[in-house]
N, C-alpha and C positions, 0 to 999 in steps of 0.2 A: 543405461546411464547417460550415454552420449546424446541420445535423443532428448532426454529431459534437460540436459545442459544446453543443447541447441535451442529448445523451445524457450527456456528461460532467457537466454541471450537475445532471442528475437523479441520477446515481450519487453525486455529492458530497453531495446532500441526503438520499438514501435508502439509500445503500450498495448492496451486491449480495447476493443470496441464490441459493444453489444447493444443492439437497438440504437437509441439516440445518445447513448453514453460512451464516452471515451475516457479512459483512466490510464495514467502513465506516471512513472517515477522520474523526477527531475533531480539527478544526483548533484548538480551544481549548487542547489540550495536545500537539498535534503527534504524535498516535499513530494507528496503524491498529489497530482493535479487531476481534478475531475471536471470534465466538460459535459454539458447537455446540449444537444443540437449545435455542437461546435462553439458554444459560448461558455465562458468560465462559469462554473457552478460552485466549486468548493476546492480548498487547498488544505491538505493535512500536513502540518509541519512536524516532521518526524522527531525533531529535537524536543517537541512537547509531548511526544508519544514514546517514552522510553521505559515504561514498565507496564505490567498487565493492567493495573487500574486505569492508567491514562489511555491505554488501548481500548479498554472497554468503554470508557467515557466517549471516545471518538465513535465507536461502533453505535452506541445508542444515540449520539448526536446525529449521525447520518441516517440512522433508522427513523428518526423523528422528522426528518425533512420531507416535505410533500413530494418532491420529485424523486426521492429515494425510496418510495414505497415498494419498489420492485426489489426482490431479493437479488436480482442480477447485479445491482450496483454494489452491494456488500460483497458479493462473490468476486467481482472484478477488483475491488479495493483490497480484499484479503489476499488475492493472488499476487497483485502488484506489491503489496507489503512484504509478502514472503520472498519475492524476487529481490526486493530492495535489501532485505535482511541478508540474503545470500551474497549479494553484490558487495555490501559494505562490511558485514561481519563474518561472512563465510559459513553461516549456519542459518537454518530456516527459522521463521517466526515462532513456530511451535516450541522449538528448543529454547530460543532466546527469551521469550516472554514468560516461561515457566521459572526461570532463575529469579532469585530474590533481588539481585543487584540491578541497578538502573543501567540501561544501555547508553553508551556514549557514542552518538552518531558521528561526531567530528573526529574522535580518536578511538576507533574500535579496539 
């Protein structure tokens, strides 16, 4: 358990890199930032992603982007989203997005 918590803490501080993509959680404005070749690519505003329908909309939006054709980008985003959920709400994304009520990112 401690190793998992340490890995999550590291990802929250440093984000994740794979290939030309860098994905990280910006707690200050509750966004997930996505860069490609160290240039801004996309921002996911978590306050507009507070239920499973909105999450699925984002997933398909990203999947449809030309640069995001690689499954690694979605994997990075979902990992960072899960970390953000633990950081803000104290529970993982899988648990939070199954519930019927909307997530409040400002006042969890």
